[in-house]
C-alpha positions as CSV (number, residue, x, y, z in Angstrom):
1,M,62.8,179.7,76.9
2,T,60.6,177.7,75.1
3,A,58.6,174.9,76.3
4,N,60.9,172.7,74.7
5,E,64.0,174.2,76.6
6,K,62.5,173.5,79.9
7,A,61.7,170.2,79.5
8,K,65.0,169.4,78.0
9,T,66.6,171.3,81.8
10,R,64.6,169.3,83.7
11,A,65.2,166.4,82.2
12,K,69.0,167.1,82.4
13,A,68.2,167.6,86.3
14,K,66.6,164.1,86.5
15,T,69.6,162.3,84.2
16,E,71.9,164.0,87.1
17,Q,70.0,163.1,90.2
18,V,69.3,159.3,89.2
19,T,73.0,158.9,87.8
20,G,74.2,160.7,90.8
21,A,72.2,158.1,93.4
22,A,73.8,155.2,90.9
23,K,76.7,156.8,91.4
24,E,76.5,157.3,95.4
25,T,75.2,153.6,95.9
26,A,77.5,151.8,94.0
27,G,80.2,153.7,95.5
28,R,78.9,152.7,99.3
29,V,78.3,149.1,97.9
30,V,81.5,148.2,97.1
31,G,83.4,150.8,99.6
32,N,85.1,153.5,97.2
33,E,84.6,156.8,99.1
34,R,85.8,158.8,95.7
35,L,82.8,157.1,93.7
36,T,80.4,158.2,96.7
37,I,81.7,161.8,97.0
38,D,81.1,161.9,93.2
39,G,77.7,160.7,92.7
40,R,76.4,163.0,95.6
41,V,78.3,166.2,93.7
42,E,76.1,164.6,90.7
43,R,73.2,164.6,92.6
44,K,73.3,167.7,94.0
45,K,74.1,169.8,91.0
46,G,71.0,167.8,89.3
47,D,68.8,169.5,92.6
48,A,70.3,172.7,92.3
49,R,69.2,172.3,88.1
50,E,65.9,171.8,89.4
51,A,65.5,174.1,92.2
52,M,66.6,176.9,89.6
53,E,64.2,176.0,87.0
54,K,61.6,175.9,89.6
55,I,62.5,179.1,90.6
56,K,62.2,180.7,87.1
57,D,58.3,179.3,87.1
58,V,57.1,180.8,89.9
59,G,58.8,184.6,88.8
60,K,56.9,183.8,85.6
61,H,53.5,183.2,87.5
């Protein structure tokens, strides 16, 4: 994996984390449980993607 691909993957993980957190917060504010759950799922996907990249980095060192 090139440095550019790695940067794109990390950026995608951060984007998922931020948009997920925003959806989760918005869902709580307006009382929309479905939006809260969708946000939580998206944030967790970003967390998992970021963890996977960290594991790949550790394996290379």
